[in-house]
C-alpha positions as CSV (number, residue, x, y, z in Angstrom):
1,X,-31.6,-8.7,271.5
2,X,-32.4,-12.1,273.1
3,X,-34.2,-14.8,271.1
4,X,-38.0,-14.8,271.9
5,X,-39.8,-17.9,273.0
6,X,-41.8,-19.5,270.2
7,X,-45.1,-17.7,269.8
8,X,-48.3,-19.5,270.8
9,X,-51.1,-18.2,268.6
10,X,-53.8,-18.6,271.3
11,X,-51.7,-16.9,274.1
12,X,-50.2,-13.6,272.7
13,X,-50.5,-12.1,276.2
14,X,-48.2,-14.8,277.6
15,X,-45.8,-14.4,274.8
16,X,-45.8,-10.6,275.3
17,X,-45.1,-11.1,279.0
18,X,-42.1,-13.3,278.3
19,X,-40.7,-10.9,275.8
20,X,-41.0,-8.0,278.3
21,X,-39.1,-10.1,280.9
22,X,-36.4,-10.7,278.3
23,X,-35.8,-7.0,278.1
24,X,-38.0,-6.0,275.1
25,X,-39.6,-2.6,275.1
26,X,-43.4,-2.4,274.9
27,X,-43.4,-0.7,271.4
28,X,-41.1,-3.4,270.0
29,X,-43.3,-6.2,271.5
30,X,-46.4,-4.6,269.9
31,X,-44.7,-4.5,266.5
32,X,-43.4,-8.1,266.8
33,X,-46.9,-9.4,267.7
34,X,-48.8,-7.1,265.4
35,X,-50.8,-5.8,268.4
36,X,-51.7,-2.2,269.3
37,X,-49.2,-0.6,271.7
38,X,-51.9,0.6,274.2
39,X,-53.1,-3.0,274.5
40,X,-49.6,-4.2,275.5
41,X,-49.3,-1.4,278.0
42,X,-52.7,-2.4,279.4
43,X,-51.5,-6.0,279.8
44,X,-48.3,-4.8,281.5
45,X,-50.1,-2.7,284.1
46,X,-52.9,-5.2,284.9
47,X,-50.6,-8.3,285.1
48,X,-47.8,-6.4,287.0
49,X,-45.0,-7.3,284.6
50,X,-42.7,-4.6,286.0
51,X,-43.2,-5.5,289.6
52,X,-42.9,-9.3,289.2
53,X,-40.2,-10.9,291.4
54,X,-37.3,-12.8,289.8
55,X,-38.8,-16.1,290.9
56,X,-42.1,-15.3,289.2
57,X,-40.3,-14.5,286.0
58,X,-38.2,-17.7,286.1
59,X,-41.3,-19.8,286.9
60,X,-43.1,-18.3,283.9
61,X,-40.3,-19.2,281.6
62,X,-39.9,-22.7,283.1
63,X,-43.6,-23.4,282.6
64,X,-43.7,-22.3,279.0
65,X,-40.7,-24.4,278.1
66,X,-42.0,-27.5,280.0
67,X,-45.4,-27.3,278.3
68,X,-43.6,-27.0,274.9
69,X,-41.5,-30.1,275.6
70,X,-44.3,-32.2,276.9
71,X,-46.3,-31.6,273.7
72,X,-43.4,-32.4,271.4
73,X,-43.6,-35.6,269.4
74,X,-41.4,-37.6,268.9
75,X,-39.2,-36.9,271.9
76,X,-35.4,-37.4,271.8
77,X,-33.2,-38.3,274.7
78,X,-32.2,-34.7,275.4
79,X,-35.9,-33.8,275.6
80,X,-36.5,-36.3,278.5
81,X,-33.4,-34.9,280.2
82,X,-34.6,-31.4,279.9
83,X,-38.1,-32.3,281.1
84,X,-36.6,-33.9,284.2
85,X,-34.3,-31.0,284.8
86,X,-37.1,-28.4,284.5
87,X,-39.3,-30.4,286.9
88,X,-36.6,-30.3,289.5
89,X,-36.2,-26.6,289.1
90,X,-39.9,-26.1,289.7
91,X,-39.6,-28.2,292.8
92,X,-36.7,-26.0,294.0
93,X,-38.6,-22.8,293.4
94,X,-41.4,-24.2,295.5
95,X,-38.9,-24.5,298.3
96,X,-37.9,-20.9,297.8
97,X,-41.5,-19.8,298.2
98,X,-41.8,-21.7,301.5
99,X,-38.6,-20.1,302.7
100,X,-39.9,-16.6,301.8
101,X,-43.0,-17.3,304.0
102,X,-41.2,-18.9,307.0
103,X,-37.6,-17.6,306.8
104,X,-36.4,-21.1,307.8
105,X,-33.3,-22.3,306.0
106,X,-34.5,-25.9,306.5
107,X,-37.2,-25.1,303.9
108,X,-34.5,-24.6,301.3
109,X,-32.5,-27.7,302.4
110,X,-34.4,-30.3,304.4
111,X,-31.1,-32.0,305.3
112,X,-30.1,-29.0,307.6
113,X,-32.8,-29.9,310.1
114,X,-31.5,-33.4,310.4
115,X,-27.8,-32.7,310.2
116,X,-27.0,-32.3,313.8
117,X,-30.1,-33.9,315.4
118,X,-29.4,-36.8,317.8
119,X,-26.3,-39.0,317.7
120,X,-23.9,-38.9,314.8
121,X,-25.2,-41.2,312.1
122,X,-23.1,-43.7,310.2
123,X,-22.3,-42.9,306.5
124,X,-25.3,-43.8,304.4
125,X,-25.1,-47.1,302.5
126,X,-26.0,-47.2,298.8
127,X,-27.0,-43.5,298.8
128,X,-27.0,-40.8,296.1
129,X,-28.0,-37.2,296.7
130,X,-30.3,-35.3,294.3
131,X,-27.5,-34.0,292.1
132,X,-26.0,-37.5,291.7
133,X,-29.4,-38.9,290.7
134,X,-29.7,-36.1,288.1
135,X,-26.2,-37.1,286.8
136,X,-27.1,-40.7,286.7
137,X,-30.3,-40.1,284.8
138,X,-28.6,-37.8,282.3
139,X,-25.9,-40.4,281.7
140,X,-28.5,-43.1,281.2
141,X,-30.5,-41.1,278.6
142,X,-27.4,-40.0,276.8
143,X,-26.4,-43.6,276.1
144,X,-29.8,-44.7,274.7
145,X,-30.4,-45.5,271.0
146,X,-33.8,-44.5,269.6
147,X,-35.4,-48.0,270.0
148,X,-34.3,-48.0,273.7
149,X,-36.0,-44.6,274.1
150,X,-39.1,-46.2,272.7
151,X,-38.8,-48.9,275.4
152,X,-38.4,-46.1,278.1
153,X,-41.4,-44.1,276.9
154,X,-43.5,-47.3,276.8
155,X,-42.5,-48.0,280.4
156,X,-43.9,-44.7,281.4
157,X,-47.3,-45.4,279.7
158,X,-47.9,-49.1,280.0
159,X,-47.7,-51.7,282.8
160,X,-46.5,-54.6,280.7
161,X,-43.8,-54.5,278.1
162,X,-43.2,-57.7,276.0
163,X,-40.2,-57.4,273.6
164,X,-38.8,-59.9,271.0
165,X,-35.3,-58.8,270.1
166,X,-32.2,-59.6,268.2
167,X,-29.1,-60.7,270.1
168,X,-26.6,-58.2,271.3
169,X,-28.6,-55.0,270.9
170,X,-28.2,-53.9,274.6
171,X,-31.5,-54.9,276.2
172,X,-30.1,-56.2,279.4
173,X,-27.7,-53.2,279.6
174,X,-30.6,-50.8,279.0
175,X,-33.0,-52.3,281.5
176,X,-30.4,-52.5,284.2
177,X,-29.7,-48.8,283.9
178,X,-33.4,-47.9,283.6
179,X,-34.2,-49.9,286.7
180,X,-31.5,-48.4,288.9
181,X,-32.3,-44.8,287.9
182,X,-36.0,-45.4,288.7
183,X,-35.1,-47.1,292.0
184,X,-33.1,-44.1,293.1
185,X,-35.8,-41.6,291.9
186,X,-38.9,-43.3,293.2
187,X,-37.8,-46.0,295.7
188,X,-39.4,-48.8,293.7
189,X,-38.3,-52.4,294.3
190,X,-36.8,-54.2,291.3
191,X,-36.7,-58.0,290.7
192,X,-34.4,-59.3,287.9
193,X,-35.1,-62.9,286.8
194,X,-33.2,-65.0,284.3
195,X,-32.9,-68.6,283.3
196,X,-30.1,-68.9,285.9
197,X,-28.8,-66.9,288.8
198,X,-25.5,-66.4,287.1
199,X,-27.4,-64.8,284.1
200,X,-29.4,-62.6,286.5
201,X,-26.2,-61.3,288.0
202,X,-25.3,-59.7,284.7
203,X,-27.9,-57.1,285.6
204,X,-26.2,-56.5,288.9
205,X,-22.8,-56.1,287.3
206,X,-24.2,-53.5,284.8
207,X,-25.8,-51.6,287.7
208,X,-22.8,-51.6,290.0
209,X,-20.5,-50.5,287.1
210,X,-22.8,-47.8,286.0
211,X,-23.2,-46.1,289.4
212,X,-19.5,-46.4,290.0
213,X,-18.6,-44.8,286.7
214,X,-21.0,-41.9,286.9
215,X,-21.2,-41.2,290.7
216,X,-18.1,-42.9,292.1
217,X,-20.3,-44.8,294.6
218,X,-19.9,-48.5,295.2
219,X,-23.3,-50.3,295.6
220,X,-23.0,-53.2,298.1
221,X,-25.0,-56.2,299.0
222,X,-27.0,-59.0,297.3
223,X,-29.8,-58.0,297.3
224,X,-28.8,-54.4,296.9
225,X,-30.8,-52.3,299.3
226,X,-30.8,-48.5,298.6
227,X,-30.8,-45.9,301.2
228,X,-34.4,-44.9,300.2
229,X,-35.5,-48.5,301.0
230,X,-35.7,-49.8,297.4
231,X,-34.6,-53.5,297.1
232,X,-32.9,-55.0,294.0
233,X,-33.1,-58.8,293.8
234,X,-31.3,-60.9,291.3
235,X,-32.9,-64.4,291.0
236,X,-32.8,-67.5,288.8
237,X,-35.8,-69.6,287.9
238,X,-35.8,-71.7,291.0
239,X,-39.4,-70.9,292.1
240,X,-38.5,-71.5,295.7
241,X,-36.2,-68.5,295.8
242,X,-38.6,-66.4,293.7
243,X,-41.4,-66.5,296.3
244,X,-42.4,-63.6,298.5
245,X,-40.9,-60.6,296.7
246,X,-42.8,-57.7,295.2
247,X,-41.8,-55.0,292.8
248,X,-41.1,-54.2,289.2
249,X,-40.2,-57.5,287.4
250,X,-37.7,-57.8,284.6
251,X,-37.7,-61.3,283.0
252,X,-34.7,-61.9,280.7
253,X,-34.5,-64.4,277.9
254,X,-37.9,-66.0,278.8
255,X,-38.0,-68.0,275.6
256,X,-35.2,-70.2,277.0
257,X,-36.7,-70.8,280.4
258,X,-37.8,-74.4,281.2
259,X,-41.4,-74.8,282.5
260,X,-42.1,-71.2,281.6
261,X,-45.8,-71.3,282.3
262,X,-45.2,-72.5,285.8
263,X,-42.6,-69.9,286.4
264,X,-44.6,-67.1,284.9
265,X,-47.4,-67.5,287.5
266,X,-44.8,-66.9,290.2
267,X,-43.2,-63.9,288.5
268,X,-46.5,-62.2,287.5
269,X,-47.6,-62.7,291.1
270,X,-44.7,-60.6,292.3
271,X,-46.0,-57.7,290.2
272,X,-49.7,-58.2,290.6
273,X,-50.5,-54.8,292.2
274,X,-51.2,-52.2,289.6
275,X,-48.3,-50.0,290.7
276,X,-45.8,-52.6,289.6
277,X,-44.5,-53.0,286.1
278,X,-43.6,-56.2,284.2
279,X,-41.0,-56.3,281.5
280,X,-40.5,-59.5,279.4
281,X,-37.8,-59.6,276.7
282,X,-36.0,-62.4,274.9
283,X,-34.4,-63.7,271.7
284,X,-36.7,-66.3,270.0
285,X,-36.2,-70.0,270.5
286,X,-38.6,-72.7,269.2
287,X,-42.2,-72.4,268.0
288,X,-42.8,-75.3,270.4
289,X,-41.6,-73.5,273.5
290,X,-44.2,-72.9,276.3
291,X,-43.7,-69.2,276.1
292,X,-44.8,-68.9,272.4
293,X,-48.6,-68.9,273.3
294,X,-47.9,-66.2,275.8
295,X,-46.2,-64.1,273.1
296,X,-48.7,-64.8,270.3
297,X,-51.8,-64.1,272.3
298,X,-53.0,-67.7,272.1
299,X,-52.8,-68.1,275.9
300,X,-54.9,-65.0,276.4
301,X,-57.6,-66.3,274.0
302,X,-57.5,-69.9,275.4
303,X,-59.1,-68.7,278.6
304,X,-62.0,-66.9,276.8
305,X,-65.2,-67.9,275.1
306,X,-65.0,-67.9,271.3
307,X,-67.0,-64.7,271.0
308,X,-64.7,-62.9,273.4
309,X,-61.4,-63.8,271.7
310,X,-59.2,-61.0,270.4
311,X,-57.1,-60.9,267.2
312,X,-53.4,-60.7,267.7
313,X,-51.0,-59.7,264.9
314,X,-47.4,-60.5,266.1
315,X,-45.7,-60.1,262.7
316,X,-42.8,-57.8,262.4
317,X,-44.8,-55.4,260.2
318,X,-47.3,-55.0,262.9
319,X,-44.9,-54.7,265.9
320,X,-41.8,-52.9,264.5
321,X,-42.9,-49.6,266.0
322,X,-44.5,-51.2,269.1
323,X,-48.2,-51.6,269.8
324,X,-50.6,-52.0,272.7
325,X,-52.3,-55.4,272.3
326,X,-55.7,-56.6,273.5
327,X,-54.2,-58.4,276.5
328,X,-52.7,-55.1,277.8
329,X,-49.1,-56.0,276.7
330,X,-47.1,-53.4,274.8
331,X,-45.3,-55.6,272.2
332,X,-42.4,-54.8,270.0
333,X,-40.1,-56.7,267.7
334,X,-36.6,-55.3,267.2
335,X,-34.4,-57.0,264.6
336,X,-30.7,-56.2,264.1
337,X,-31.8,-54.1,261.1
338,X,-34.3,-52.1,263.3
339,X,-31.5,-51.6,265.8
340,X,-29.1,-50.2,263.1
341,X,-31.9,-47.9,261.9
342,X,-32.4,-46.8,265.5
343,X,-28.9,-45.5,265.8
344,X,-27.0,-48.6,266.9
345,X,-23.6,-48.5,265.2
346,X,-22.2,-51.7,266.8
347,X,-22.8,-54.1,263.9
348,X,-21.3,-54.7,260.5
349,X,-24.5,-56.2,258.8
350,X,-22.7,-57.5,255.7
351,X,-20.1,-59.3,257.7
352,X,-22.8,-60.8,259.9
353,X,-24.5,-62.2,256.8
354,X,-21.2,-63.8,255.9
355,X,-20.6,-65.2,259.3
356,X,-24.0,-66.9,259.8
357,X,-26.0,-69.2,257.6
358,X,-29.4,-67.9,256.5
359,X,-31.3,-69.9,259.1
360,X,-29.0,-68.8,261.9
361,X,-29.1,-65.2,260.8
362,X,-32.9,-65.3,260.7
363,X,-33.1,-66.8,264.2
364,X,-30.4,-64.9,266.0
365,X,-30.7,-61.5,264.5
366,X,-34.0,-61.2,262.6
367,X,-36.2,-62.5,265.5
368,X,-37.6,-65.5,263.6
369,X,-38.6,-68.6,265.6
370,X,-37.0,-72.0,264.8
371,X,-39.0,-74.9,263.7
372,X,-37.0,-77.6,265.4
373,X,-39.1,-80.5,264.3
374,X,-36.2,-81.6,262.0
375,X,-33.5,-80.9,264.5
376,X,-31.4,-83.8,265.9
377,X,-31.6,-82.0,269.3
378,X,-35.0,-80.4,269.5
379,X,-35.6,-77.9,272.4
380,X,-37.7,-80.5,274.2
381,X,-34.6,-82.7,274.4
382,X,-32.2,-79.9,275.3
383,X,-34.4,-78.1,277.9
384,X,-34.0,-80.6,280.7
385,X,-30.3,-80.2,280.5
386,X,-30.5,-76.5,281.4
387,X,-30.2,-75.9,285.2
388,X,-29.5,-73.1,287.5
389,X,-25.9,-74.0,288.1
390,X,-25.4,-71.6,291.0
391,X,-28.3,-73.3,292.8
392,X,-27.7,-77.0,292.1
393,X,-23.9,-77.4,291.7
394,X,-22.7,-77.1,295.3
395,X,-19.3,-78.7,294.6
396,X,-18.3,-76.3,291.8
397,X,-16.3,-73.1,292.7
398,X,-16.0,-71.2,289.4
399,X,-13.8,-68.4,290.9
400,X,-11.4,-70.7,292.8
401,X,-7.9,-71.5,291.4
402,X,-9.0,-75.1,291.0
403,X,-12.9,-75.0,290.5
404,X,-13.4,-78.8,291.0
405,X,-10.3,-79.6,293.0
406,X,-8.3,-82.5,291.7
407,X,-11.2,-84.2,289.8
408,X,-10.4,-84.9,286.2
409,X,-12.2,-83.2,283.3
410,X,-12.8,-83.8,279.6
411,X,-12.1,-81.1,277.0
412,X,-13.8,-80.9,273.6
413,X,-12.7,-78.6,270.8
414,X,-14.2,-77.8,267.4
415,X,-11.5,-75.6,265.8
416,X,-11.6,-72.7,263.4
417,X,-11.5,-73.9,259.8
418,X,-9.9,-72.4,256.8
419,X,-11.2,-71.2,253.4
420,X,-14.7,-70.3,252.6
421,X,-16.3,-72.4,255.3
422,X,-14.4,-71.1,258.2
423,X,-16.1,-72.3,261.3
424,X,-16.2,-70.6,264.7
425,X,-14.1,-72.3,267.3
426,X,-15.9,-73.9,270.2
427,X,-14.2,-75.0,273.4
428,X,-15.9,-76.8,276.3
429,X,-14.9,-78.3,279.6
430,X,-17.0,-81.2,280.9
431,X,-16.9,-82.6,284.4
432,X,-17.7,-86.3,283.8
433,X,-20.1,-88.3,285.8
434,X,-18.5,-90.8,288.2
435,X,-21.5,-93.2,288.2
436,X,-24.7,-93.9,286.4
437,X,-26.5,-91.8,289.0
438,X,-24.4,-88.7,288.3
439,X,-24.7,-86.3,285.4
440,X,-22.0,-84.9,283.1
441,X,-21.7,-81.1,283.6
442,X,-20.5,-78.6,281.1
443,X,-18.4,-76.2,283.3
444,X,-17.1,-73.8,280.8
445,X,-17.6,-72.9,277.1
446,X,-15.7,-70.4,274.9
447,X,-16.1,-69.3,271.3
448,X,-13.1,-67.9,269.5
449,X,-12.8,-66.2,266.2
450,X,-9.9,-65.0,264.1
451,X,-7.3,-67.0,266.1
452,X,-4.5,-68.9,264.3
453,X,-3.8,-72.5,265.2
454,X,-1.0,-71.7,267.7
455,X,-3.4,-69.3,269.5
456,X,-6.1,-71.9,269.6
457,X,-3.7,-74.6,271.0
458,X,-2.6,-72.0,273.6
459,X,-6.2,-71.5,274.7
460,X,-6.5,-75.2,275.3
461,X,-3.3,-75.4,277.3
462,X,-4.4,-72.5,279.6
463,X,-7.1,-74.9,281.0
464,X,-4.3,-77.0,282.6
465,X,-3.8,-74.1,285.1
466,X,-7.3,-74.7,286.4
467,X,-8.1,-78.4,285.7
468,X,-6.6,-81.8,285.6
469,X,-7.4,-82.9,282.1
470,X,-8.1,-86.6,281.4
471,X,-9.3,-86.4,277.8
472,X,-9.1,-83.9,274.8
473,X,-11.1,-84.5,271.6
474,X,-10.4,-82.4,268.5
475,X,-11.9,-82.4,265.0
476,X,-8.8,-82.5,262.8
477,X,-10.6,-81.4,259.6
478,X,-8.9,-78.3,258.0
479,X,-7.0,-76.2,260.6
480,X,-7.8,-78.8,263.3
481,X,-4.8,-81.0,262.4
482,X,-2.3,-78.2,263.0
483,X,-4.0,-77.4,266.4
484,X,-3.9,-81.1,267.3
485,X,-0.1,-81.3,266.5
486,X,0.6,-78.5,269.0
487,X,-1.7,-80.0,271.7
488,X,-0.2,-83.5,271.2
489,X,3.2,-82.2,272.3
490,X,2.0,-81.8,275.9
491,X,-1.1,-84.2,275.8
492,X,0.0,-87.1,273.6
493,X,-3.2,-89.2,274.2
494,X,-5.6,-86.7,272.6
495,X,-8.4,-88.1,270.4
496,X,-8.7,-87.0,266.8
497,X,-12.0,-87.0,264.9
498,X,-12.0,-87.1,261.1
499,X,-15.5,-86.2,260.1
500,X,-17.5,-88.4,257.8
501,X,-21.2,-89.4,258.0
502,X,-20.4,-92.4,260.2
503,X,-18.3,-90.5,262.7
504,X,-20.9,-87.7,263.0
505,X,-23.7,-90.2,263.4
506,X,-21.9,-92.0,266.3
507,X,-21.2,-88.7,268.0
508,X,-24.8,-87.5,267.7
509,X,-26.2,-90.9,268.7
510,X,-24.2,-91.0,271.9
511,X,-25.1,-87.4,272.9
512,X,-28.8,-88.1,272.2
513,X,-28.6,-91.2,274.4
514,X,-27.0,-89.2,277.3
515,X,-29.6,-86.5,277.0
516,X,-32.6,-88.9,276.9
517,X,-31.4,-90.4,280.1
518,X,-31.1,-86.9,281.7
519,X,-27.4,-87.3,282.2
520,X,-26.2,-83.9,280.9
521,X,-26.4,-80.4,282.5
522,X,-25.3,-76.9,281.7
523,X,-26.2,-73.5,283.0
524,X,-29.7,-72.4,281.9
525,X,-28.3,-68.9,281.0
526,X,-26.3,-70.4,278.1
527,X,-28.9,-70.0,275.4
528,X,-26.1,-70.1,272.9
529,X,-25.3,-73.7,273.9
530,X,-29.0,-74.7,273.4
531,X,-29.1,-72.9,270.0
532,X,-25.9,-74.8,269.0
533,X,-27.5,-78.2,269.6
534,X,-30.7,-77.1,268.0
535,X,-28.9,-76.1,264.8
536,X,-27.8,-79.7,264.0
537,X,-30.1,-81.4,261.5
538,X,-30.2,-84.8,259.9
539,X,-29.9,-84.6,256.1
540,X,-29.1,-86.8,253.1
541,X,-25.6,-86.6,251.7
542,X,-25.0,-85.2,248.2
543,X,-25.1,-88.8,246.8
544,X,-28.5,-89.4,248.4
545,X,-27.3,-92.8,249.7
546,X,-26.9,-92.1,253.4
547,X,-27.7,-89.6,256.1
548,X,-25.3,-87.2,257.8
549,X,-25.6,-84.3,260.3
550,X,-25.2,-80.7,259.3
551,X,-25.5,-77.4,261.1
552,X,-26.5,-75.1,258.2
553,X,-23.1,-73.7,257.5
554,X,-22.9,-71.5,254.4
555,X,-19.7,-69.5,254.2
556,X,-20.4,-69.2,257.9
557,X,-19.0,-69.7,261.3
558,X,-21.2,-72.6,262.2
559,X,-23.1,-71.8,265.4
560,X,-23.1,-75.5,266.2
561,X,-19.4,-75.4,267.2
562,X,-20.2,-75.6,270.9
563,X,-22.4,-78.7,270.4
564,X,-19.8,-80.5,268.4
565,X,-17.1,-79.6,270.9
566,X,-19.4,-81.0,273.7
567,X,-19.8,-84.3,271.7
568,X,-16.0,-84.5,271.3
569,X,-15.7,-84.5,275.1
570,X,-18.6,-86.8,275.8
571,X,-17.3,-89.4,273.4
572,X,-14.8,-90.4,276.1
573,X,-17.6,-92.1,278.1
574,X,-17.4,-95.9,277.9
575,X,-20.1,-97.6,275.8
576,X,-21.4,-99.3,278.9
577,X,-21.6,-96.1,281.0
578,X,-19.4,-94.7,283.8
579,X,-19.6,-97.7,286.0
580,X,-16.5,-98.7,287.9
581,X,-14.0,-100.6,285.7
582,X,-15.8,-99.6,282.5
583,X,-14.5,-100.6,279.1
584,X,-14.1,-99.0,275.8
585,X,-15.5,-95.6,274.8
586,X,-18.0,-95.5,272.0
587,X,-15.4,-94.0,269.6
588,X,-12.7,-96.5,270.6
589,X,-15.1,-99.4,269.8
590,X,-15.3,-98.2,266.2
591,X,-11.6,-97.6,265.7
């Protein structure tokens, strides 16, 4: 005997009908539902159970199951998949009804009518058929963790989502997939915005890879224009390139965008119509960032009379499960611990606590904002260095064999340490300014962990395949000396740094001077570089007699490794600047 549909107390007649269509006898139905047999016979005759067509029987079962799933709370990924599938089956049955009335095969398959009409058409570009779209959506929902399903469901209910998140929990990955599925399903334009165009293209890479993996279709173009007319644009924060578009907006890492308030007006304008959705998501930066009043609700209240101001609670306790706030934003905070509780198995939490100092762990993974008032490099100093490299560096070809031709570069390295305070290894490549009017540019940055000194030295030597190296600066504390000995064999003029308060002070002073004069640039998508500089603080030494600079390392891989590596490279600039015939560098002057 087949398993009955769950009984609905207020509709025994419907339940009886479904049981009859499953093959139950009237007597057994009456026993099961505790109803008199003549009553069930009466229902059978009046409602025509025996004469119902196969499509009527299927439609009844589909309707019952769909209503049951819609009312289920909370929903899982498989529930969304089944709702979508049942909806498509109902649509197909509607076509069957049309066919039964007209006898036209085109009513079953609209493509038949167009198949041989007119001249032969070229193969469709960026096209998926209905079955492929179903496969894509099923694959998308199958890969979601619970907190990502919460984001998905919020996107169906609310026009604006505003999410503060831990690093590396798959937000860009999720929103790229959500967007392409919706674009194929509903033909809605999508606009992806990040601090730099290079960062925005991470969305594009995720989308292209996803469609290729699931449907074996190569999406082409930039912007990507789908066969149904939906356009997918990938933009940096250059407001000139962001004008004139309209669609659903995804703004990535907005707490790291320079002049956020100015840019927000442009982006929100692209999604001003009520049919378009806005999604803001980011890791936290500084409490002083322009985006903080936007997140906290202060900006909303600032424009209102005192009596009309609303209360906002943006604490983790209030927003851990997501909440619709007075300004119409659905806000949520997702820490690394929330992600793990939501099914994300990508982290070893105990190891992360060993790898990051408490301050770094709180900022990077627990969604706590930094008070950078004590930082040697506050965000206000670092922000002007962050530029959209794809837009402003017209002489840099990152994918060419020689990205800057025969121009010389400076390399800085902060190597992996040994023992309890094993630092993360930071490697940077700087294209130096040739005059006081030019700016130093950080072309590449790498972070390495778990490498021995030979492997670290090998990574540095690989750069010679792409660049002509003029200077290498290495911190030789701990493992650094062994790395330096290997590098010295092929680059004998390398500069060694033996850290003490005086050396650190000179490095920091020179970097601060370069930044204050707006003579340093790096890609605005590199929030890790900005965080690295912000992590450096001025503190008293243990003796209390002099100041030094620290980065909060506590049995940790210091997140400031990229900043120190950059300072090792910049130290090669002469004390009187990059003018022609310049003299000693700042470090040489003190040696």
